[in-house]
C-alpha positions in Angstrom: 84.8 24.2 -113.0 87.0 23.7 -109.9 90.4 22.1 -110.4 90.3 20.4 -107.0 88.4 17.1 -106.6 84.7 17.7 -106.3 83.1 15.7 -103.4 79.3 15.6 -102.8 78.5 14.7 -99.2 75.1 14.0 -97.9 73.3 12.5 -94.9 69.7 11.4 -93.9 70.5 9.4 -90.8 68.3 11.4 -88.5 65.4 13.9 -88.8 67.1 15.9 -91.5 68.3 16.0 -95.1 71.7 17.5 -95.5 74.1 17.9 -98.4 77.3 19.8 -99.2 79.6 20.2 -102.2 83.3 20.4 -101.4 86.3 21.4 -103.6 89.7 21.1 -101.9 89.2 22.8 -98.6 86.4 25.0 -99.7 82.7 24.3 -99.2 81.1 25.5 -102.4 77.5 24.9 -101.4 75.6 23.4 -98.4 72.1 22.9 -97.4 70.5 21.3 -94.3 66.7 20.9 -93.7 65.1 19.5 -90.6 62.4 16.9 -91.4 60.9 14.0 -89.5 59.9 12.2 -92.7 60.1 12.5 -96.5 63.9 12.3 -96.9 63.5 9.8 -99.7 61.5 12.3 -101.7 63.6 15.3 -100.8 67.1 13.9 -101.1 67.7 14.1 -104.9 66.0 17.5 -105.3 68.3 18.8 -102.5 71.4 17.3 -104.1 70.5 18.9 -107.4 70.0 22.2 -105.7 73.5 22.0 -104.1 75.1 21.1 -107.5 73.3 24.0 -109.2 74.5 26.4 -106.5 78.0 25.1 -107.2 77.6 25.6 -110.9 78.4 21.9 -111.6 76.6 18.8 -112.7 76.6 15.1 -111.8 79.3 14.3 -114.4 81.7 16.8 -112.7 81.8 14.9 -109.4 84.9 12.9 -108.4 83.5 11.1 -105.3 80.5 10.7 -103.1 80.7 10.9 -99.3 77.7 9.5 -97.4 76.7 9.4 -93.8 76.2 5.7 -92.7 74.8 6.3 -89.2 74.1 5.4 -86.6 70.6 6.8 -86.4 67.3 6.1 -88.1 67.2 2.8 -89.9 65.1 4.0 -92.9 67.1 7.3 -93.2 70.4 5.4 -93.2 69.2 3.0 -95.9 68.0 6.0 -98.1 71.4 7.7 -98.1 73.5 4.5 -98.4 71.4 3.2 -101.3 71.5 6.5 -103.1 75.3 6.8 -102.7 75.9 3.3 -104.0 73.6 3.9 -106.9 75.3 7.2 -107.8 78.7 5.7 -107.5 77.8 2.9 -109.9 76.0 5.2 -112.4 78.8 7.9 -112.4 81.7 5.4 -112.1 83.2 7.2 -109.1 83.9 6.0 -105.5 81.3 6.2 -102.7 82.9 6.6 -99.3 81.0 5.9 -96.1 81.5 8.2 -93.1 79.9 7.5 -89.7 78.4 10.3 -87.6 81.0 9.9 -84.9 83.8 10.8 -87.3 81.8 13.8 -88.6 81.3 15.1 -85.1 84.9 14.6 -84.0 86.2 16.6 -87.0 85.2 19.8 -85.3 86.1 18.9 -81.7 88.7 21.2 -80.1 88.3 19.8 -76.6 87.9 16.4 -74.9 84.5 15.0 -75.5 82.7 11.8 -76.5 80.9 11.9 -79.8 77.3 11.0 -79.2 74.3 10.5 -81.6 70.8 10.8 -80.1 69.1 7.4 -79.9 65.6 6.2 -79.0 63.9 6.8 -75.6 66.5 9.1 -74.2 69.4 6.9 -75.1 72.4 7.8 -77.2 74.9 6.0 -79.4 78.4 6.6 -78.1 81.9 6.2 -79.5 84.4 6.5 -76.7 88.0 6.5 -77.8 89.4 3.0 -78.1 86.0 1.4 -77.8 83.5 0.0 -80.2 80.4 2.2 -80.6 77.4 1.2 -78.5 74.0 2.3 -77.3 74.1 3.9 -73.8 71.1 4.1 -71.5 69.9 7.5 -70.2 71.2 6.6 -66.7 74.6 5.8 -68.1 74.7 9.0 -70.1 74.1 11.0 -66.9 76.9 9.2 -65.2 79.3 9.7 -68.1 78.5 13.4 -68.4 79.7 13.9 -64.8 83.3 13.2 -66.0 83.3 14.2 -69.7 81.0 16.2 -72.0 79.2 14.7 -74.9 79.5 16.2 -78.4 76.3 15.8 -80.5 75.9 16.4 -84.3 75.5 19.9 -85.7 73.2 19.4 -88.7 74.7 22.3 -90.6 78.2 20.9 -90.3 77.4 17.2 -90.8 77.4 17.1 -94.7 80.4 19.3 -95.1 82.4 17.2 -92.6 81.3 14.0 -94.3 82.6 15.4 -97.6 85.9 16.5 -96.0 86.5 13.1 -94.5 85.6 11.4 -97.8 88.1 13.6 -99.6 90.8 12.5 -97.1 90.1 8.9 -98.1 90.3 9.3 -101.8 93.8 7.8 -101.9 92.6 4.5 -100.2 93.5 1.8 -102.8 90.7 -0.5 -101.7 87.8 1.5 -100.5 84.8 -0.6 -99.3 81.3 0.3 -100.5 79.4 2.3 -97.8 77.5 0.1 -95.4 75.0 1.1 -92.7 76.2 1.4 -89.2 73.1 0.3 -87.2 74.7 -0.7 -83.8 71.4 -2.0 -82.5 68.7 -4.2 -84.0 65.6 -2.7 -85.5 62.6 -2.0 -83.1 60.4 -4.4 -85.1 58.4 -7.3 -83.7 56.7 -10.2 -85.5 52.9 -9.7 -86.0 50.7 -11.0 -83.2 48.1 -12.3 -85.5 48.5 -15.9 -86.7 49.7 -16.5 -90.2 46.8 -16.9 -92.8 45.8 -20.5 -93.5 45.7 -21.6 -97.1 42.6 -23.7 -97.7 42.6 -26.6 -100.1 40.6 -26.2 -103.4 37.9 -28.6 -102.2 37.3 -26.9 -98.9 
């Protein structure tokens, strides 16, 4: 069993299911699968495959790193809920890492971390600014001055694990929480609410 802290990182914030096992500065095992749906059913089998490849089990883990978005609402909730449940069951910390941080970890040039959003838009995190959802027109204007850096699915989970490891010394880590940025694309039903008839009707 590795002597360095073992970190399991995973992410389902977009059309993928990704996981990685990190010990020190070494990625022991990593898997990433593209999928438009089914992350809830695939996540734990994938995590168990990564653990098996690393020759460890759940009890060997020292921390969980989890992607908190932005991205797909359902996907984010799947990962964050799983991470919080695992942390509670295993009595280890769960550390949330947003996609902008995971993207920036690999950057060796000036660029704005960007996560694809709905309808040609993208979530941006310019340095010194709060993350926001940019329109397609705004993206074209921004790219004239500075390139955008988008997620690499194969690197996402390893980077989440690496950032989580760097935060292990935080004395008061907060539980991972979803980073949504925008409200859900949900609307109230158009049909009127059902009417409850009295017993004598």
